N, C-alpha and C positions, 0 to 999 in steps of 0.2 A: 700681652699688656702687663706692665709691671705692677707690683703690689701697691705702690703709692697711688697710682692712678685708680686702681680698683677701690682703694679705701676712700679716696675723694668722692668717687661716685656713690658709694654706699652712704657716705655722710650726706650727700645731696638727697638721697632717697629718704633718709630719716627726717630731713627738714621738710620735705614735700611729699608726704604719703598720699596715695590716692584714697579718697573716701570709699567706704564700703556701704553699699545700700542693700536693703533687704530685697530678696527676690519674691517675697510673698505678694500675691495679687492684691491691689488696692481695694478697699471696701467701697470706694466711690470714684467716679471719674477724676482724673488728674488733668490739670491744665498744662503741666509740663511732663514730658515723656522721656524716659531714659532708655537708651539702647547700648548695650555693651557687647563687644565682640571679642572672644578669645581667639586671636589669630593663630591658626595652625602653622606648622612648619610647611613651607612651600616646597613641593617636589620639583627640584631642578637638577639638571645634570652638572652640578658644581662639585669639585673635589671635596672629600670629607676633610674637616678641620678639627679633629677630635682633640688636638693639643692646644687649640685656641679657645681661651675662656673670655667671654664678653663680660663687661662690668655688671650687667643685670641678669646674667645667666642664660641669655638667649643663644640659639644657634645662629650661625652666620647668615642664614637665609630666612630669618624669622622676624616678622613685624612686632613692634611693641603693642600691648593691649590698646584697643581702640573703643571709644564710646562717644555717642552723640546724645546731647540733651537738647531736644528741639523746643522752640518757642520760648527761649530763654529771655528774649527781649520782646515783650508783648506789643509794643508800639511799632515794631518793624513789620513789614509785609511778610518777611520770612526770616527766621534766625535759628541758629544752633550753637551750642557750646561743644566744640570738639575737644575731647581729652584723649591725647595720643601719648601713651606712656605718661611722663610727667610734664608734658607740654600741653598747655590749655589755651585755646583761642576762641573768643566769641566772634562769630561771623553773622552779620546782620545785613539785610537788604531792605532799602527804602525806595520809594518810587516818587519821582517828581513829574508832574504833568506838563513838562516843557523839555526842550532840547537845547544844547549849547548854541550860542550865537553863531559860531562858525558853520553849524549845520544849516541854519536858516539862511545865512548869507550865500552859502554854496548850493542851496536848494537840495540838500541831501535828504532823501526819503528815509522814513523809519525812525528808530530811536537810537539811544546811545547808552553805553554801560561804562562806568568808571569805578575805580577802586581806591580805597585808602587803607593804610596799614600803620599801626603804631604799637609800641611796647609800653605798657603801663610802668610807672616808676618802680613798683614792687615786683615786677615780673622776673627780675634777676637777683642774684645774691647780694650784689651791691646796688644801691638805688640808682636807677637810670633817670636823669633829669628829663622833664617833659620838654618836647621839642619847641613848644610855644615859648618857653623861657629863653630859648636861643634865638628866637625870631625867625627861624627857618627850619625846614625839614632836613634831616641829615641824608647823606648820600645813600646809605644802606637802605633806609626806609623808602626813599624815592625809587630806588631800583626794585625793591620788593613789591611795592604797590603797582608799579608798571607791569611787573611780571604777572601779578594777580589779574590785573585788568586784561592783559593780552590773552591769558589763559582762559578766562571765563568768556570773553568775547568769541573765542573759537568754538564755544559750546552752544551758541545761540544764533538765531536768525534775527538780527536787529530790526529788520523791516517789519517783522510780525509784532514787535512791541508797540508799533505806532509811535506818535510823536511824544515819547516819554524818555526820561533819563533814569536808568537803574543805577543806584548807588550801592556799592558793596563795601562795607566797613569791616575790617578785621583788626581786633584788639587783642593783643597777647596778654593774658593774665599771668602766665607762668611759662618760662622758657627753659627747655632742657633739650635743645637741638631740634631742628626741623620745623621751625615756626612758619617758614614760607610754604613748605609743603602741606603743613596742617591747615594753613589759611586757605590755600587753594582747594584742598579736599573738602573742608568745611563750607567754603563759600558756595560750592556747587550745590550742596544739600540745602543751604539757606535760600539760594536762588530757586531751586525746584519747589520749595515750600511756598515761596512768594508767587511763583507762576500758578500753582494750584489755587491760591487765594484769589488772584486776579481773575482766573477763569471762573471761579465760583461766584464772584461778584459781577460777572458779565463784562468785565473790562477787556478781556482777551477772548477772541473767538476760537483760537487754536493755540496750542503750545508752541512757543518759539524755541524750545530746547531741541538741540540736534543730537549730538552724541555725548553721553556723560563723560566727565573728565576727572582725573585724580592726579596727585603728585606724590613722589617719594624720593628720599635721598639714598644714595649708595656711596661707597668709598672704599679705598684701600687703606687698611690700618695694619701696620707691621707685616705687610706682605699678604694679608688676607682680604678678600673681597667681602664686604659686609653690607647688609641691607638695613635701611632705616637707622641712621646713626643718632645715638644720643649725644649729649653735649661733650662728654669726656672723649668719646670716639671721634667726634667732629673735630675737636681741636688737635687731636693726635693724628688725623688722617693725612697720608701723603698725597692722596688723590681724593677730591671731594666732587660729587656730581649730583645734580638734581634733575629728575625726569618729570615731565608733564605729558601725559598721554590720554587718549580717549578710548572708549570701549571698542573701537574698531582696530586698536593696536597701532594707531598712528601717533607720531610724535607731534606735540605742540611746541614744546621747548625742551632743549637739552643743554644744560650748563655743566661743563666739566673742566676742572682746573687741577693741575699738579702743583702742590704746595712745596716748592723747592724740590720737585721730583718729576719724574717722567713716568709714563705708563705705556704698555705695549698693546698691540692689537688683541692679543689673547686676554689681557686684563680688562680691556674695554669690553670685549665680548662677554666676559663673566659679569661685569657690572651691569651691562644692559640686560642680560638674562635675569639677574636678580631683580632689577627694577621692573621688568615686565611682569614677573611673577607677583611682586608686591602690588603693582597697580591692579592686577586682576582681583586680588583679595580686597583691596580698598573699594573697588567698584561694587563688589557684592555687598559690602557693609553699607555703602552709601544708599544703594537701592532698598535695602531692608529698612533703613531709617526713614527714607522718603515715603515708602509705602505705608508705614505706620503713621505718617503725618506728624 
């Protein structure tokens, strides 16, 4: 990666530093809990790339630092703020005691889960106009929220929700690459917290959750296979790929595109190996956050 690209990324890091919070135990119970994970280098059989320097100093097969701040939205049934590197997304889950009309007309049993995604105006370096000002959602946001919905629905048994609609809202506070993967990973944590609350209230007799899911990006940048692309790497990637997988190692969604480039079977195998390793680390971090409530 050339010096100019590295300098631009370092400039972004200066503008958007991660807050530092004390690790000292609180003197009294907190209503908001913080979980930070220092992601280790994932042991994979990927060729060494000692001559490749990433913008943020990570190794090729290393995730960015990850943190969940649960109960960020107290009126939601479940919520978390996922901070993944310098990308921040609030994921909230609310519950409606009804189902869409098409389910009633077609006499479909169980509930429904839907998702919405948006980027706040100040989430990018240049202000992003609100979609409401355009009168319609843009194509990218529509694609991403459908991806989130498909992914989370693969992790639940909708019949066990009963006649309810589960609404998953993902709002990007700060974007530095990987907002869709962060939204999916955070949304599952928020959903799991919502399910725990509904069970505690006696509204659910059993958990509708099936297998935990998470998502991560991989890509080819200057010939190197990289895990978890930040913005600078994302825009420079010759191949960009997003993986959504569950804890059984099964794929839910696989999006891969050559940006005016092609990729070989061997490169695809390297990218999938990186993605699988990253997903395993993310699933561990999710379960720790969920277990702490």
